[in-house]
N, C-alpha and C positions, 0 to 999 in steps of 0.2 A: 326555379330556385327552391320553391316551397316543397316540391316533391323530392328534390335531392336531400333537403334537410330531414325530411321524414324518413327517408331510406337510411341515412346515417344514424339517426336516432334509434331506429328499429334494430340496426346491427349492433349498436352499443348495448341496448337492452337485452338482446338475445345473447350476446357474449357474457354479460353479467349473470344471466340466469344459468348459463351452462358452465360457468367457472366459479367455484366457491371461493377462490382466492380474492375475487373482487369484494365479497362481503367481509372477509377477514381484514383486508387492508383498510376498507372504509371504516370499520369499527375501531381499528387501532388508531387511525388518523384522528377521529373525533375525540377519543379518550386522551391522546397525547396533546392535542391542541387545547382542550379544556384545562388539563393539568398545567401546561405551560403558561396559559393566560392567567390563571389564579396565582401561580408562583411568581410570575413577573410582577403582578400588581403588588403583592406583599413585599417582594424584594425591593421594588422601586421606592415604596414608602419608607421602608427601613433605611435604605441607603440615603434618601433625602434628609431624614432626621439626623442621621449620623454626620452627613456632610455639613449640615447647618451647625451642629454642635461643635464639630472640630474647627470649622471656619471661624466661629465666634471666639473660641479659645485661642486659636493661632493669631487672629487679627488683633485681639486684645493685648496679647504679648507684644506684637509688633508695635501697636499704638503706644504702649508704655515705654518701650525702648526708644522709639522715635521721639516722643515728647522729651524724654530725658536728654537725648542727644541734641535736639534743637534748643532746649533750654540752655544747655552748656555752651553751645556755639554762639547763641545770642548774648549770653552773659559775657563771653570772651570779647565779642564785638563791642559791647557797651563799655567794658573796662578799657579796651584798647583805645576807643575814642576819647574816653575821659583822660587817659594818660596823655594823649596828643594835645588836648586843649589846655593842659597845665604846663606845657613846654614854654619856659620863660623866653628862650631865644626866638621861638616862633611868634610869641606875643609881641616882642620888641620889633621884629621884622615887619609885621603887619602894621603896627602902630607908626613906625617910621614911614612906611609907604603912604599911609593915610595922611600924615602930616608933611609929606614931601621932603623927608630928611633922608639923605644918602640913598636915593631912589634906586639906582642901578644895582648896587651891591645887595640891597635888601630884596629887590625884585628877583635877582638871580638866586639868592638863598631861598626865598619863598618858593620859587618854581621847583628847585631841587628837592626841597623838603616835602612839598605837596606830592611830587611825583613818587617819592619814596613811600609816603603814607598810602598812596593809591595802590601800592603793591603789597600792602599788609594782607594777612590772611582774611579772606571773605570781604575785604574792602575793595570795591570796584572803582570808586572815584571819590574825590574830596573837593569841596568848593569853599571859598571864603566870601562871605556876604557882609557888607557894611551898610551903614545907613543910606549911602548913595547907590547901593545896588551890588551886583556881582563884581568882586575884586579879582578873583582868579579861580580857575577850575582846572583840575588835572584828572584825566580818566585813564584807567589801566588799558582799556581796549581802544579808545579813540584818541588818545593823547598824541601819538606819532603817526597814526594811520591816515589822517586826512578826513576822518569822519566828523560829523557835526557834534558839537558839545551837547550835553544833556540839558543844562540850564540855559535855555534860550527861548525866545518867543513867549508863548503863554506859560512855559515852565518858570520863567523869571518871576511871574506873579506868585507862584507857589513858593519860590525861594524867599520872596519879600514877606509873605505871610509867616513863613517859618521864623524869619528874623524877628518879626514883631512879637510872635508868641514866646520865643526864647527870651527876648529882652524883657517882656512882661513878667515872665517867671523870675528873672533876675531881680526886677524891681520889688516883686512880692517875696523874694527870698524863700522860694519853695524848696522842699527837700529834694525833689527830683528836678534837676535843672535842664534836662534835655527834652526835646519834642520829637515825636515819631510821626512820619508821614509815609503813606503808601502811594503817593502821587508825585511824579509819574511812576507808574508800575513798570513800564517798558521803555526802551530806547528805540527811536525810529529806525536806526540803522542796525540794531541788534534785537530783532523780535523774539529770539529764542532765550534771551536773558531776562530774568525777573529781579526787580530791585525793591528795597525799601530804604528809608532815609532817616538818619539820626542827626538832629541839629543841637549843637552845644554852644554855650557862650565861650569865647576864647578868653581865658583868665590868666594864663601864664602862672606866675607865683602870687597873684592877687588873691586875697581872702574875700574881699567884698565883691560880690557878683556884679554889682552895679558898675564896677570899673572895667567891665568887659569892653574891648574896643571893636569887636566884630563877632560874627556867628560863623561857626564851621559846620558845614553840612556834609556828613559822611554817607555815601551811597553804598549800601551793603548788598552783596550778591545773594539774594534769597534762594535762587535755584541751587547754588553751590552748597548752601547750608542744608537744603532739603536732600540733595543727592548724597551728602555725606552722612545723613542720618539713616535710620532703618526704615523710614517711611516709604521709600521707593521699593522696598522689598515686600510691600503689602499686596502687590498684585498677584493673585492666584489665577485669575481668569478675567473675562470681560464682565463678570458680575461683581468684581471688587474694584472700587474707586477710592482714592484718597484725595483730600484737599485741605488747604489751610485757609482760614477766614479770620478777618480782623473783628474788632468789637462791634462794628456796624453790620456785620454779616457779609461783607464784600469778599469774594473769593480772590485770594492772593496767589494760590498755587493749586493746580489741578492736573490730573492726567491728560485731560482734554484742554489744550491751550485756548480753544475758542470760547470757553466760559470764564476766562480771567476777567476780573472786574465786575462780574455779575453778582447779584444777591444770592446767597446760598439757599433762600427759600425756593428759588426756581429749580433747585436740584432735588427737592423733597418730593416723594410720592408715597402712596399707600403701600407699595411693595418694597420700599427701602427700609432696611434695618440699619440704624446709624450707631456707630461707636464714636465717642468724642471725649476729649480731655483738654483742659485749658493749659496754656503755657504760663510759666511764672512771670514772664515779662511781656510788656507791650499790649496785654489784654487780648491776645489772639487765642484761637482754638484750633486743635488738630482733629480732623474727622476722617473716619473710614466708613464708607457706605457699602452694605451688602445688599445687592439686588436679589431678593428672594424669588421674585418672579422669573428673572433670567436664570437663576440657579435651577429652579424647578423645571423650566423649559429645557435646559441642557440635560438634566437627568432624564427627563421624559424622552428627549431625542436619543440619548444613549440607549435607553431600554427599548425604544422602538426599533433601533438597529439590532438590539439583542433578539427581539421577536423575529426580525427578519432572518437572523442566523438560525433561530429555532426552526423556522419554516424551511430553510434550506436543508438543515439536518433531517427534518421530517421527510422532505422530498428524497433525499439520499436513502433514508431507511425504507421508503416505499419501493424504490428501485431494487434495493438489495433483497427486500422481502419478496418482491415479485419474482426476481431471478431464482431465489431459493425454492419458492413454491413451484415455479416452472420446472426446475431441475427434479424436484421430488415427484411431480405429477406427470412428467413426460413419458415415463413407461406406460402410464394408463392410456395415453393416446396411441402409443405404439401397439399396445394390446388391442385397442379398438380397431385400428387399421388391419391388424392381422386377423381379427375375428371377421371383419368385412370380407377379406379375401377367402376365408374358410366358407363364409355363406355363399360365395360365388363358385365354390368348388375347387379352389386352388389350395392343394394340400402339400405342395412341394416346398414352400418357404417356411422357415422356422422363425420364431421370435428372437430377435437379436437386440441386445442392450449395448449401445455404443459407448456408454460412459461419459467422461467429461472432455474428451479430446476436441469435440466440436466447439465448446465454449472457449477453450484456450485458443483455438485457431481464430475465432471471431475477435477475441480480445487482442490477439497479435495483429490482425489486420487493422483494427481500430487504432492501436498504438502507432502503427506505421502511418496511417492517414493523418493522425493528429500531429505526429512529428513533421510530416511533409508540410502540413498547413502552417505549423509554427515556424518552420524554416522560411517559408514563403512570406509570412507576416513580418519576421525579423528583417528580411532582405528589403521588403517594401518600406519598413520604418527607417532602416538605415539610409536608403536612398532619399527619403523625404527629409530626414534630418540634415543630410549633406547639402541638399538643395536649399533648405531653409537657412543653414549657416552661411552658404555662399551668398545668398540674397542679403542677409544681414550685414555680412562683411562688405559687400559692394555698397549698400546704402550708407554704412558707417564711413567708408572711404570717401564717398561722394560728399557727405556732410562735412567731414574733416577738411576736404579740399575747398569746399565753399567757405567755411568759417576761417580758413587760414589766411585769407586775403586782408591786407592792411596797407594803407597808403603811407609808405615810408617817406615819401617826399614831404608830406606835412610835418612828420616828426623831425626830420632834419632841419627844415626851415625854422620851426618853433624853437628847437634847442639852440640853434644859432642865434636867434633873436634874444633868447634869455641870456646866453653867454655874453653877447654884445652888451646888453643892459648891465650885466654884472661888472664887466670890465670898465665900461665907460662912466657909469653913474654911481656905482656902489649903492644903489637904491634898495631900501627894504622891501619894495614891491617884488623883488626877485624871489623872496620867500613865498609870496602868494603864487607867483608863476610856477615855481618848482613844485609846490603842493598840487596845483591843478594838473601839471604835466605828470607828476607821479601818479595821481588818481587815474589819468587817462591810460598810462602805460599799464598799471596794475589791472584795470578793468579790461583793456583790450587783449592782453596776453595771458590773463589768468586761465588756467585749465581746470579750475575747481568746478566751474559750472558753465554750461553753454546756454542755459535758459535763465533769464533774470526777470526782475519786475519792471514795470513801466517807470516807477519812481527812480530806480537805478539807471535806467536808460536815459531818462530826461536829465538826471543829475550829471551823467557823463557828457551829454550834449552841451549842457551849460559850461562845463569845464573846457570842452573843445572850442566853443564859440568865444569863451573868454580869452583863450590863447590866440585864436585866429584874429580876434579884435586887437589884441596887443601887437600882433605881428604886422597887421595891415593898417593899424591906426584909424584914420578917418574914412577908409574906403566904405565901411558899412557899419550899421548899428543893428542890434537884434533885440527881440522881445519874445519871451516864452510865457504863454498863459495856459497852464495845465492844471486841472483840478486835482486836489490832494486825494479825493476819494477813489481815484483810479490808480494810485501809486502802487498798490499791492498786486495788481493784475499781472500775471505772467506774460512774458513776451520773448521774442528772439533777441539775442544779443547783437548790438551794433547794427540795428536795422535802420536807424535814422541818419547815421553819419554820412553815407554816400550821397543822400539827397541834399543835406546841408552843404556838403563839399561841392556839389554841383552848382549851387547858387554862388558860392564864393569864387570858384575857379572859372566858371563859364558865364554865370549871370552878370558878374561885376568885372569881367575881363577888360583891362584898360581904364577902369574907373579910378578916380582919385578920391571921390567922396560921393555921398548921396545914396549909397546902397542901404537896403533894409531887409532883414530876414524876420519872419514871424512864424512861430510854432504855436499851434493851438490844439486843444483837445476837448471834445464834448460827446455826449451820448445822443445818438439819433437812430430811430427805427430799430431799437434793441441791438445796436452795434456801436462800437466806439469809433468816432471819426477823428483822425489826427491829420492836420494840415501842415505842410512845410511850404511856405510861399515866399517869394521875393519880388522886388520891383526891378529886376535886372533886364538884360537884353532880350530874354525870351528865346524861342526857337522857331525856325521855319517849319512849314507843314511837313516836309519830307523827313526832317530830323525827328519831329514829334511823333510821326507815324511809326518810325523805326523803334523809338523808345517804347511806344505803346505795345508793339509786338513783343518786345523783350519782357515788359511788365506782365503781359497776359500769358507768357510761356509759349507763344507761337513761334518765337525765334530762339534757337538754342544758343548756349553760351559760346559755342565754337564760331558762330557767325555774328556775335554781338559786337558791333563796332561802336557802341555808345559808351563803353566803359564797363569793366568787369565788376565794379562795385555795385551798380544798380542791378545788374543781372544776378549777381550773387544774392543780394537781399531778396529780390523777387522769388528766386528759387527756394531760399530758406523759408520765407513766409508761406509759400504754398505748401511746403512739406509740413510746417508746424501747424497752420490753421486750417488747411484743407480748402475745398472749393468755395467756402463762404467768404474767404478773404478776397478783397478787391483793392487794386491800386489804380487811381485815375490821374491823368495828366491833363492840366489845362494850361495852355501857353500860346503865345503869338509873338511875333517879332516886335520888340519895343514895349510889350505889355507885361513882362515878367513871366515867372513860371510858378505853378502851384501843383504839388503832389498831394493827393488826398488818399489816406489809408482808411479802409473800412474793415475793422477788425472784429470778428465775432466775440461775444462775451464768453469767457471761459465757463465751462459747465459747473465748476465748483464755486463760481461767483453768483449763480442763479438761485433764487429762493424756490419754494415749493410751487409757487404760482408761475414759475418760468420767467419772472422779472428779476432784475438785479437786486440783491439784498441791500437793505439800508446800511449805510456806513461803509460799504465796500468801495 
């Protein structure tokens, strides 16, 4: 190997000594490269300074325009809310309800009035809070859809605090009678929407603020205000971010929704140049951050690519230069060969200059070769794309077929039970049943998404069990213990229903009472373990072995005699989670049945140390 390298090196050195074109090309390459390097450095620095200056000017103009727009829309919201709380009819309706006078008519009027207010511009919801707590809430997005109200659970404490603060302002007769709150900033069922809240005393036509009978809390859609302003136009690249912070430094709006609710100090760094301006209302500030380090890195990357282009041009020039020199010096070689023939005594041949025909022939052959290779590459690419498309279409068809299964028998029985209750009892619980059934139908047949969160899946199972419990009465009871921190984890849609249905249809078959279904979830061994268990009849060893084969994928759908629902779910879970997902079955005759799901933690839920992030 060493001797071969030495021979090659000697040939290259000898070629360079005998051809002056090598020296000329080497000198030109060095000069060109030095000039390009110096020019690139100068141009890069000048462009960076220009870009910084223009970015500051542009973003300052955007900041001024956005602050003006946000101020205007917040002022409109404040004025609109103030007009509502001075409505004498609304005041009288709330006062009558509080004092139990003409309750039905006033309740109907109040509901209609609040529903109208909830559809005012930028108002997402409105609630009436009295000394005894929440009187009524209407939300634009969750009023008719069956979603949960905003002011519930721990949020009720926030509403009570707002009530106390507003009534204290009324007692002190302050100039500003309303209170501002950014908690809660988000709704559990609508994580893409951002809110803030204005609380006013309900005065009607009363002049004395102490005569207020209740407090009205207006939930304002902050993201709609931001999107209507010029602030969202501030994004020029990944080095520009904008956000809105309250007087305490809490981030209320940001390009990156993951930092909502954090302190703005965590966003600062030495490489951040910040433009900010205060709003006239609520004590908030608008910020636009310019990441100078990111901008510099991007400019450097752009000019590094430019240097690559320069080197490519240099290579092309070297080739062209070499071809020109070869064309010019070729006659010298011909003369040398002719003189060698003369030295040997051959005087019959003459010097013959062939011209450029040989180069054109070589170029023509090269073009034909390139065209042939390009045609072959295009044909290979086309065949690959066709095969890939066919594979995607086949997978999509299989997934659609798997997800299209639904137990129509359950829906028919449940709807019949609800109709029977409506006709025989005239009971108001029919409203609850219809809402649960509506939620189930919407969730099951919606085509907007095929992947959901665990919180949505557990919520759907609760509705399903509620209706089954209503239909079967005392046959079974159920309990769900599922931690809230796992509610945002993504999962397959409708993967729990077939296993719950298995307990009801087969586990409690022939029972009149005493059944129990338990659904639990917890994290073990860096995976989420979900159990669906019952105390029903259980299965014999043969049936259990058959279902285990279906769950493990050893038995195809065509030979699945245990029910298409469980096989459907097993196939979908394997496609979604991969080989790390496991489903275990524990059962015996008379000892009930337990399905255990081991779901891998999603990659976007893991921290840098590979462990689940806090709060997820």
